[in-house]
VOFI-292506 format. One record per residue (C-alpha): residue in one letter; z, x, y. Coordinates in steps of 0.25 Angstrom, whole numbers, padded with zeros to 4 digits, always signed. Last residue first. Layout:
AZXY/...
//
This chain:
A+0056-0025-0068/L+0066-0033-0060/K+0074-0043-0068/K+0069-0057-0069/D+0079-0068-0064/T+0068-0074-0055/P+0072-0081-0042/W+0065-0090-0045/A+0061-0094-0059/K+0067-0108-0059/K+0068-0113-0073/I+0057-0122-0074/E+0053-0118-0089/D+0068-0120-0093/G+0068-0135-0091/R+0061-0141-0079/L+0065-0156-0081/S+0080-0154-0085/A+0082-0143-0074/K+0075-0151-0063/T+0084-0163-0067/E+0097-0155-0066/P+0093-0148-0053/S+0091-0162-0047/S+0076-0167-0044/F+0071-0165-0030/L+0061-0153-0030/R+0057-0153-0045/D+0056-0168-0045/L+0047-0168-0033/L+0038-0158-0039/P+0035-0166-0051/L+0040-0161-0065/T+0028-0164-0074/L+0019-0156-0064/A+0011-0150-0075/S+0016-0136-0072/N+0030-0140-0070/A+0036-0132-0081/R+0027-0120-0076/M+0037-0112-0068/V+0031-0098-0065/A+0041-0087-0068/P+0046-0080-0056/R+0039-0067-0051/N+0048-0055-0051/P+0042-0047-0062/N+0028-0047-0054/A+0017-0048-0065/I+0006-0038-0062/L-0008-0044-0060/R-0003-0057-0054/P+0005-0053-0042/W+0013-0065-0036/N+0008-0074-0025/L+0018-0086-0024/L+0014-0099-0030/E+0017-0096-0045/A+0030-0089-0045/T+0035-0095-0032/H+0035-0109-0038/S+0049-0115-0039/A+0057-0114-0027/K+0048-0108-0017/V+0037-0117-0021/T+0045-0129-0020/V+0051-0125-0007/F+0036-0123-0001/V+0031-0136-0007/L+0043-0143+0000/A+0039-0136+0013/L+0025-0140+0012/V+0029-0155+0009/M+0038-0154+0021/M+0027-0148+0030/W+0018-0160+0025/S+0028-0170+0030/C+0030-0163+0043/T+0016-0163+0046/F+0014-0178+0044/F+0027-0181+0051/V+0023-0173+0063/N+0009-0179+0063/S+0014-0194+0062/T+0024-0191+0073/S+0014-0185+0083/F+0016-0170+0086/W+0003-0165+0082/H-0006-0175+0089/G-0015-0186+0086/G-0006-0195+0077/R-0009-0186+0065/P-0013-0172+0068/Y-0027-0167+0064/F-0026-0152+0066/F-0012-0150+0063/A-0010-0161+0054/Y-0022-0157+0045/V-0016-0142+0045/L-0003-0148+0040/M-0010-0157+0030/F-0018-0145+0024/L-0006-0136+0023/C+0001-0147+0015/V-0010-0149+0006/Y-0011-0134+0004/V+0003-0133+0001/T+0002-0145-0009/G-0009-0138-0017/V+0000-0126-0018/L+0012-0135-0023/A+0002-0142-0033/K-0002-0128-0038/G+0012-0125-0041/E+0014-0138-0048/L+0003-0135-0057/T+0008-0121-0060/Q+0002-0108-0055/E+0000-0097-0065/D-0015-0096-0063/A-0019-0084-0071/F-0022-0072-0062/P-0018-0061-0072/S-0029-0065-0082/A-0026-0063-0096/G-0033-0052-0103/P-0043-0040-0100/K-0037-0029-0091/V-0036-0027-0076/Q-0026-0016-0072/Y-0014-0019-0064/A-0006-0007-0057/G-0020-0001-0055/L-0018+0002-0041/L-0029-0008-0036/L-0025-0019-0046/D-0010-0018-0042/I-0014-0019-0028/A-0022-0031-0029/D-0011-0038-0037/Q-0001-0035-0027/R-0010-0042-0016/E-0011-0054-0025/G+0004-0055-0026/D+0004-0052-0011/F-0002-0066-0006/F+0008-0077-0006/N+0023-0072-0006/G+0021-0058+0000/R+0009-0062+0009/I+0016-0074+0015/Y+0029-0066+0018/R+0021-0054+0023/E+0014-0063+0032/I+0027-0069+0038/S+0032-0054+0040/N+0019-0050+0047/R+0021-0062+0057/G+0035-0058+0059/D+0032-0044+0061/Q+0022-0048+0072/L+0033-0056+0079/A+0042-0044+0078/G+0031-0035+0084/M+0029-0045+0095/K+0044-0044+0098/T+0043-0029+0099/R+0049-0017+0092/K+0047-0004+0098/G+0039+0009+0096/T+0026+0002+0099/R+0018+0003+0086/T+0029+0006+0076/F+0038-0004+0083/D+0027-0015+0083/T+0025-0011+0068/K+0038-0018+0064/L+0031-0025+0053/A+0019-0019+0045/G+0006-0026+0044/T+0004-0036+0032/G+0001-0036+0017/S+0014-0031+0013/Y+0011-0018+0006/A-0003-0014+0011/C-0002-0021+0024/S+0012-0014+0026/V+0006+0000+0024/A-0005-0002+0033/D+0003-0009+0044/A+0013+0002+0044/N+0002+0013+0045/D-0004+0005+0057/A+0010+0005+0063/W+0011+0020+0061/V-0002+0023+0067/N+0001+0014+0079/N+0014+0020+0083/L+0009+0034+0081/M-0003+0032+0090/S+0005+0025+0101/Q+0015+0037+0101/L+0004+0047+0101/G-0003+0040+0113/P+0011+0038+0120/F+0015+0053+0119/I+0029+0053+0125/A+0034+0045+0113/I+0030+0056+0103/A+0040+0065+0108/D+0040+0078+0116/T+0052+0086+0118/D+0050+0098+0109/S+0035+0099+0114/F+0025+0091+0105/V+0012+0097+0100/G+0020+0110+0097/T+0018+0109+0082/D+0033+0107+0080/R+0034+0096+0091/L+0022+0089+0085/Q+0028+0089+0071/R+0042+0084+0076/T+0036+0073+0084/L+0028+0069+0071/I+0041+0069+0063/A+0048+0060+0072/R+0036+0051+0073/A+0035+0050+0057/L+0049+0046+0056/E+0047+0035+0066/S+0035+0030+0059/Q+0042+0030+0045/V+0053+0022+0051/V+0045+0011+0056/N+0036+0010+0044/T+0048+0009+0035/R+0053-0003+0042/D+0040-0010+0041/L+0034-0006+0027/C+0043-0001+0016/D+0044-0015+0011/M+0059-0015+0010/C+0062-0003+0019/N+0058+0011+0015/T+0057+0025+0020/R+0055+0038+0012/I+0057+0051+0021/V+0050+0063+0016/G+0054+0077+0012/L+0051+0092+0014/Q+0038+0091+0023/L+0032+0105+0022/Q+0029+0116+0032/L+0018+0125+0035/P+0010+0121+0023/G+0001+0131+0017/T-0011+0139+0020/S-0020+0127+0023/D-0035+0124+0019/A-0031+0121+0005/M-0024+0109+0010/T-0038+0103+0013/T-0045+0100+0026/A-0059+0095+0025/Q-0071+0103+0031/G-0081+0095+0039/P-0077+0099+0053/T-0071+0113+0053/K-0057+0115+0047/Q-0045+0123+0052/E-0036+0128+0042/R-0024+0120+0039/K-0009+0121+0044/I+0001+0113+0036/K+0014+0105+0040/F+0022+0095+0032/Y+0034+0088+0039/G+0049+0090+0040/F+0058+0086+0029/R+0070+0092+0036/T+0067+0086+0050/N+0064+0072+0044/Y+0077+0073+0035/E+0086+0076+0047/A+0079+0066+0056/L+0081+0055+0045/E+0095+0050+0051/D+0089+0051+0066/L+0077+0043+0061/L+0086+0032+0056/I+0094+0031+0068/S+0081+0032+0076/I+0077+0019+0070/R+0087+0013+0080/E+0076+0012+0091/W+0071+0000+0084/R+0082-0009+0089/M+0073-0021+0088/K+0085-0030+0085/S+0087-0023+0072/C+0084-0008+0071/E+0096-0004+0063/K+0098-0017+0055/H+0083-0018+0052/F+0082-0003+0048/D+0094-0002+0039/F+0093+0013+0037/H+0096+0018+0023/T+0096+0033+0020/Y+0093+0040+0007/H+0090+0055+0004/Y+0083+0061-0008/H+0081+0076-0011/P+0095+0080-0015/S+0093+0070-0026/K+0103+0061-0033/F+0098+0047-0033/E+0111+0038-0035/E+0112+0037-0020/S+0098+0033-0018/L+0099+0022-0029/K+0111+0016-0022/A+0104+0016-0008/F+0091+0010-0013/A+0098-0001-0020/D+0107-0004-0008/G+0096-0004+0001/M+0088-0014-0007/P+0100-0023-0010/K+0102-0023+0006/E+0088-0029+0009/Y+0092-0044+0009/K+0105-0042+0016/V+0110-0029+0022/K+0106-0014+0022/N+0092-0018+0027/V+0081-0009+0021/L+0077+0004+0028/N+0079+0014+0017/V+0075+0029+0021/A+0074+0038+0008/V+0074+0053+0012/I+0066+0060+0001/E+0064+0075-0002/N+0053+0083-0009/Y+0042+0073-0006/M+0035+0070-0019/S+0045+0075-0029/I+0056+0068-0020/M+0048+0055-0020/R+0047+0056-0035/T+0061+0057-0037/M+0064+0046-0028/H+0055+0036-0035/K+0060+0040-0049/N+0074+0039-0045/F+0072+0025-0039/R+0065+0020-0051/D+0076+0025-0060/R+0087+0019-0052/S+0080+0006-0050/I+0087-0001-0062/D+0100-0004-0055/A+0094-0006-0041/D+0087-0019-0045/V+0083-0026-0032/K+0077-0040-0031/L+0075-0046-0017/T+0070-0061-0017/P+0059-0062-0006/V+0062-0065+0009/Y+0053-0075+0015/R+0054-0084+0004/M+0042-0087-0005/N+0049-0081-0017/I+0043-0067-0017/V+0052-0057-0025/Q+0056-0044-0018/A+0058-0033-0028/W+0067-0021-0032/L+0068-0010-0041/V+0071+0002-0033/P+0063+0012-0025/I+0064+0005-0011/S+0049+0004-0008/G+0042+0016-0002/R+0040+0024+0010/V+0036+0039+0012/Q+0035+0049+0023/V+0026+0061+0025/Y+0024+0070+0037/S+0012+0079+0039/M+0008+0090+0048/Q-0006+0096+0048/V-0009+0109+0056/G-0024+0114+0057/A-0023+0119+0071/L-0008+0118+0076/N-0006+0134+0075/P-0018+0136+0084/D-0012+0128+0095/S-0023+0123+0105/T-0024+0110+0096/S-0035+0101+0091/A-0036+0091+0080/N-0049+0083+0079/L-0053+0090+0066/A-0039+0088+0060/A-0030+0099+0056/F-0020+0096+0067/D-0015+0084+0059/V-0001+0078+0061/I+0000+0070+0048/Q+0010+0058+0045/E+0011+0054+0030/T+0015+0041+0025/E+0018+0040+0010/A+0019+0026+0004/F+0026+0018-0007/N+0025+0003-0006/S+0032+0001-0019/V+0039+0012-0026/N+0035+0020-0038/G+0048+0025-0046/D+0041+0024-0060/E+0048+0011-0063/D+0044+0004-0051/A+0050+0005-0037/G+0053-0005-0026/R+0043-0017-0022/S+0029-0021-0025/F+0027-0036-0026/Y+0034-0040-0013/R+0027-0030-0003/T+0014-0028-0011/G+0010-0018-0020/Q+0010-0003-0023/R+0018+0005-0034/K+0010+0017-0038/R+0000+0018-0027/G+0008+0024-0015/R+0003+0021-0001/R-0001+0033+0007/T+0001+0032+0022/I-0006+0042+0031/L-0003+0044+0046/I-0012+0055+0053/Y-0010+0061+0067/N-0022+0070+0071/F-0020+0081+0080/A-0024+0085+0095/T-0017+0094+0104/G-0020+0093+0119/R-0007+0088+0123/I-0006+0078+0112/M-0018+0072+0106/V-0017+0064+0093/Q-0028+0060+0084/K-0025+0048+0074/C-0026+0047+0059/E-0022+0035+0051/F-0021+0033+0036/F-0014+0021+0029/G-0011+0016+0015/H-0019+0018+0002/I-0023+0032-0002/M-0036+0036-0008/P-0039+0046-0019/L-0054+0049-0021/V-0059+0050-0035/F-0075+0052-0036/A-0074+0066-0031/G-0065+0069-0043/A-0078+0070-0051/N-0080+0084-0048/Q-0072+0092-0058/S-0075+0082-0069/T-0068+0077-0082/S-0056+0072-0074/A-0065+0064-0065/A-0067+0053-0075/E-0052+0051-0076/I-0051+0051-0060/F-0062+0041-0059/P-0056+0031-0069/E-0042+0033-0061/S-0048+0031-0047/L-0044+0016-0046/Y-0030+0020-0051/K-0029+0031-0041/N-0034+0023-0029/F-0021+0025-0022/F-0018+0039-0024/F-0005+0039-0016/E+0005+0041-0028/D-0005+0050-0036/N-0006+0060-0024/A-0020+0065-0025/V-0023+0079-0030/K-0032+0076-0041/Y-0039+0064-0033/L-0043+0074-0022/T-0051+0082-0032/S-0066+0079-0030/C-0064+0077-0015/N-0057+0089-0011/N-0043+0092-0008/S-0036+0101-0018/S-0043+0105-0030/N-0051+0117-0024/S-0038+0123-0018/S-0031+0124-0031/A-0019+0115-0033/T-0004+0117-0031/Q-0004+0121-0017/N-0015+0110-0014/K-0005+0100-0020/Q+0006+0104-0010/Q-0003+0104+0002/Q-0008+0090-0002/R+0006+0085-0003/E+0009+0091+0011/L-0003+0084+0017/S+0001+0071+0010/S-0006+0066-0002/T-0015+0054-0005/L-0025+0058+0006/D-0030+0070-0002/I-0040+0076+0007/D-0055+0077+0005/Y-0062+0064+0003/S-0052+0056+0010/F-0046+0042+0007/Y-0039+0030+0013/F-0036+0016+0008/S-0030+0006+0017/N-0042-0004+0018/L-0033-0016+0013/A-0044-0022+0006/L-0043-0014-0007/A-0032-0022-0013/N-0039-0035-0009/E-0052-0030-0016/L-0044-0027-0028/L-0038-0041-0029/R-0052-0047-0026/L-0058-0039-0038/Y-0046-0043-0047/T-0048-0058-0043/A-0063-0057-0046/E-0060-0051-0060/D-0050-0062-0063/I-0060-0073-0059/A-0070-0066-0069/D-0060-0066-0079/F-0058-0081-0078/G-0072-0083-0084/P-0080-0071-0089/V-0081-0056-0085/V-0094-0050-0082/R-0102-0038-0085/N-0116-0040-0082/D-0115-0034-0069/A-0111-0020-0075/A-0097-0015-0072/V-0095-0007-0060/K-0090-0017-0050/V-0089-0012-0036/I-0076-0014-0027/K-0079-0010-0013/T-0070-0004-0003/E-0071-0004+0013/S-0063+0003+0023/A-0058+0014+0014/R-0051+0023+0025/Y-0055+0037+0026/V-0048+0051+0029/T-0056+0063+0034/S-0052+0077+0030/T-0051+0086+0042/G-0036+0087+0043/V-0032+0073+0038/S-0043+0063+0044/G-0044+0050+0050/V-0048+0036+0047/A-0063+0037+0042/E-0067+0024+0037/R-0073+0021+0024/G-0081+0010+0018/T-0087+0009+0003/V-0074+0013-0004/L-0077+0010-0018/I-0069+0003-0029/V-0076+0004-0043/Y-0075-0008-0052/P-0074-0007-0067/G-0075-0019-0077/R-0076-0034-0077/Q-0062-0035-0080/F-0057-0026-0069/N-0057-0011-0069/I-0055-0002-0057/M-0062+0010-0051/G-0059+0020-0040/M-0059+0021-0025/V-0073+0027-0024/C-0075+0032-0010/H-0086+0032+0001/A-0095+0022-0007/T-0110+0021-0009/I-0115+0010-0019/T-0127+0010-0028/R-0135+0000-0035/Q-0142-0002-0048/P-0143+0013-0050/P-0157+0019-0052/A-0162+0020-0066/S-0161+0034-0073/F-0146+0033-0075/A-0141+0042-0086/N-0150+0054-0082/A-0146+0053-0067/T-0131+0051-0071/N-0131+0063-0080/A-0137+0072-0069/A-0127+0067-0059/S-0116+0071-0068/V-0106+0061-0075/V-0091+0058-0073/K-0086+0046-0081/V-0080+0032-0079/A-0079+0022-0089/G-0080+0007-0084/S-0085+0003-0098/S-0097-0005-0095/R-0101+0000-0081/D-0099+0015-0085/I-0094+0022-0072/A-0101+0035-0069/L-0095+0045-0060/H-0104+0056-0054/E-0105+0071-0055/D-0115+0080-0048/G-0104+0087-0039/A-0093+0077-0037/G-0088+0082-0023/R-0098+0075-0015/A-0106+0062-0013/A-0099+0056-0025/E-0107+0048-0036/I-0102+0036-0043/T-0110+0030-0055/V-0109+0016-0061/S-0114+0015-0075/S-0122+0007-0085/Q-0133+0000-0076/Y-0131+0009-0064/F-0123+0007-0052/S-0122+0019-0042/I-0110+0022-0034/K-0112+0033-0023/Y-0100+0039-0017/S-0097+0045-0004/Q-0089+0057+0002/Q-0087+0064+0015/A-0081+0077+0018/S-0073+0078+0031/V-0075+0077+0046/M-0066+0069+0055/
//
């Protein structure tokens, strides 16, 4: 992999911080005022005249992710570590392996008291959002756009404004330009300069993997890219459905590329040299107004409002058609019990959405593939075969490049064929079932591509090439884990089928472990993760005022938390220092069971009355489904035992309106 390199030098002076690019910016720098945070473009000559003294310190970075403002002023986010993970054509793709948040404001600028605590919290949240290490970038190719979309943009733009370092942000796909909010101060400054775009580098968040494949003397690169949308991202239970603009949660575009234009590709067929083939699929939450409200139970409360979702649904599908020309929506949720309202709402709105470019099908994945009958996925694949054949895939042939030259869309004479539509797959989370179906659809297209190009004979299949099959299994399972970790906090379920082609008992046990971890994260940790994502993407912007981190826990809630810690301590003590000398002595069993009963009693009390304060809800942006915190007992005037054992009439007279049970909430979805 050989492509253009880039680096940035960040210099700290008394009144300004300057950013210099190694290439692409001419003699221009960015200057950030350390007092106001204003960003402007300055020439190197002006910089030398303005700063006669040497800089206080300098930092070298591979990429400037952007800038964000907190109470103490602006911070720049730098990529200080990178890892080359593959290439598209001759353009190298990097993963940001290490990031650094650097304060721009002068050291003498401080914030007092509790504001300093809030500032530290904001920084911790931002660090957590950057910690996934799933950010990818390239200096000379637009990773935010599929190959077909790059070609379309190249046809409508001049060749000197397509894929080069200083203008990548101008052609980037707004949906997948993940650091767009962080880059806005630099984009605004760059609008006054022809070269300052070198300081704005679009990044994607999701997955990228590139593997070399050798089949009968023909070598090519297999590339899988998943781009996660930025307009409605979040965590599993706090980001669901569609917003008023039609943006859906966990929206992602997955592109499979067969690349004969890579430097390490080789073929004896001159018609294959320089060929690239691309196949795109998308996923996204069911585009209606719905939510799963955490309540400490394993299954959250489901709320669906299809009646006011029509406008959101129509906006989403209209945009999908404008992006991809034709859409087949594949709904994998259960047709019965808990998930039935979701399937009914999707089917109803799909029937009302009149467009010749939209098609809908519902495949009850769990029913059809129950009892490990995973081969029955073929029923769905057969149903979609007509669309997959008609939509086809994108194909283009590029000029051969020598090492050191980057591949751009201007190096081709035009596409040989286009992909005419995409399949949009969803389940409840758009993770596990969706991953399985997308991987099978991609295999079917890959087989067709290799047959069309002559790499496969008409009777060849992926299964007769164990190395190719194993590679595909693992790449798609890695992709599933990456998307799942970003949304749910754990690896994907059902990846044993993706990796091995069959369901296993060990895989089922691993799924059980991940399911338990998802429950714990969803109830007790994901609120903070949602805050981190909102901060990174600009859904919440820090402003002076009341702290969003104010402690809302009542005195009784704190007592319950303290009781949990005491119970756990006592249980651990009984394990390591059993009464009576061994674990199963009468006194130790009685001691352990007593504390377990207290712990169970606390659990029931929390679930009944304290989910609003003791579960982990987002704090930066209020969740409309969060129950009200009950404060009438904040001074413990009503003892806990009274609350548990009094008659309903007594409780009502003691509590009054303030203690009206707020779960489940009767609030309308907004």
